[in-house]
N, C-alpha and C positions, 0 to 999 in steps of 0.2 A: 504494500500500500504506500510505502514511502516513495516508490518510483512513480506513483500517480499524484500524490498530494504535494510533495515538495515542488515539482515543476509547475503545478497549478498555482501555488502561492507566488512563484516567480512570475508566471505569465500574467497574473492579476496586477502586478506592479505597473505603475504608469511609466516606469523607466526601462521596462523590459523591451529589448529589441535585438534582432539578429542581423549580422552582416553590416556592410558599410552604409546601407540605407536604413538600418535599424527597423527591419520589418517585424511587425507584431504577429503573433500566432493566436488565433481564436481558441479559447479553452475547449469548446466542443470538438474542434478538429483534433486537438491534442488527445482528448479522451478517446476518440475513435482510433487514432493512430496507436495509442497505448494499448487498447484492447486487441488490435490486430497483431501487435508485437507480442503481447502476452500469449495469444492463441498460437502464433507461430512458434514461440519458445516451447510451449506445451507439446506441440506436435513433434518438434525436434527432440525434446527430452524423452518422449515416449518411444521414439524409434532408435535411440542410441543405447549402447551398453555402457552405463555409467557406474559399473561396479567399482572401478578404480577410484572414483570420487569418494566413496564411502570408506576406502582404505586410508585416506588422508587423515591427518590429525584434525582436531576441531578448528584450529586456527587456519589450517590449509583449506578446509572447506569454506570457512568464512571468507577468505581471500578470493577463492574461486567464485563464490556467489556474489560478492561485492563487484567483481569485474564483470560478471554477467549482467548484474543490475545496471551498472554504468553503461554497458553496451546497449541494453534495452532502452534506457532513457535517451541516449544519443540517437538511436535509430528512430524512436518515436518522435523526437523533435525534428529530425531531418525529414521524416515523412510528413509531419505537420507543415513544415515550411514548403515542401513541394506540392502538397495536396490541398492546401487551403487557400482561401482568398486573403492574402496578407496585406495589411495596411502599414503605412510608415508611421513612426512615432511622431 
């Protein structure tokens, strides 16, 4: 849920903008992109053998999951920028 709510709080800020033109991302577009990324991640995880992941130490798993969450948020924001009607700040 952090990967959903933290970016939403940022997107609600009047100073949030991406790129040289400081384009804004509508929150509803981000939520749709986030849901698509989560669904895609679920499908990928269900079709991979991740038994090696559970053999890592707790800190190792935490690091792997943090990296995955960072990638998910980045991908959702990129999809939001590409897929939505963006306005300039």
